[in-house]
C-alpha positions, 0 to 999 in steps of 0.5 A: 480482481480478475476475470480468471479469478472469477472463473476459478471460483465458479469452477470451485462452485461447480465441483465443490473440490479444489482439485477437480476444479483446477483440473477443469481450468487446467492449472495445478491445484496450488495455483487455483487455490492461491488465486481464490485466496487472493481474491478473498483476501482482496474482497475481505471476505471468505467465498467458501467454507474449506471445513465442509466436505464438499466445500460449500460457499458461505452465505456471502460466497453465494452472492459473490458467485452469483455476481461473478457469473453475471460479470462473466457472461457480460465479459463474453458478450464483448468478444462475441461482439468482436467476433459478430463484427467480422462475421466469424463462424468459428469458436463454441456455440451451445445449443439446446434441443428437445429430445422429441426434435433432436433424433429427427431434425439433427441428422437432416443438417448437423453432419453437413454443418460440421463438415462445412465449418469446421472451425465451429464447435457446436455443442449440442444438449438435449433437455426439456422445455423447462430446463432449456428456458432455465439454461437460456436465462442462466447464459448456459446455452446460446440458443435453443430449438423449442416447440412451445410459445415463448412469453418470457419478454427476455427471449426471442423466437424466430419460426423454423417450420411446422410439424404435424402430429401423426398417429402410430398405431398397432395393427390389432387396434380398432382404429387401425382400419381407419385412414385418419385419427379422430380425438374421440377415437382415442382412450387412455387404455390404449395409449403411450405417451411421454412422461409429464414435463414433455411439451410434445405430450402436454400439446397432444394431451390439450388437443385430444382432451385426454384428462384420464391418461395422466392416471393410466400412465403413472405406471409407466416412466418411460421418456423415449418415443422409440420405446413407445414405437417398438411396443406399437410395432409389437401390436400393442396400442397407440402412440404419437410421432412427429412428422419428421420421424416418419421419414425415417420409417421403413415402408412396413413402419409407415404402414402403422401411421395415421394423420389426424382428421382435420384440423390436424394438430401441428407444432411450431418449431422455433429457435430461441435466443435472449434478446441480448443475443449478438451472435447472429451470423452463426444464428442465421447460418444454423436457421438456414441450414435447418430450413434447407434440410426440412421438407418445403411444405413444413416451412408454412402453416397449412390450412389443414393444420392448427398450432397446438 
């Protein structure tokens, strides 16, 4: 049994097709098929049912594949330990990030990071919080930038910065004339929020006690904050944006921004890894790059703010 064979069966499980798996592994299909068959002969068990289309793992095959995934994850840790010992800043680093953070944070630090460290291949994936936690647990990402409190003891979090929620109000709305927003000013009939599953939405729902919004929003399945901003700019309703988004607005757009009354709802942005994470040289470099890229006042929680 070899590491290569385990990689091959994971590829077949992923693509459920020997030809596609071979292409992914950059080998010929006969080579991959022969290596998988050799492993099956060694184990005395069929891993895949080849009579089905697409190919499916057998009942024992599922167990073997899960164990193979765990073995490969531990094997990759050995390489990471060696790289970390030499304080290496190269190779692949998989970073997950929330869609409500990525458009506003990544442009501030990512281009410079790629320029300064050309040998480092950071692969960024946007996904919702629950999907991120699953990916972290499965070892599919190395780290994640989240806006939620982590309670899983297999994970560890380090705060990057604090970010206020801001109102984005159409000129036709009655509260446009107000300098600040109070939760009592908001009703579901005029409010645009992201779909369920976004922690940005969930945090605001809790803070503003907007139980009625769920019913009103059932007709809208839009997941883009930018879409809601364009609707508000067109003269309809209210939405919310993260503080970093306000730095990308034109002067005319900034006229639609309203802060909350004190205490101002704020989210804590953290970078999360598993507790057995070892690539701290790269992680610390990313953390420093992010902290240098955001306004200094966002690095600490202000007295006027409340984490939600």
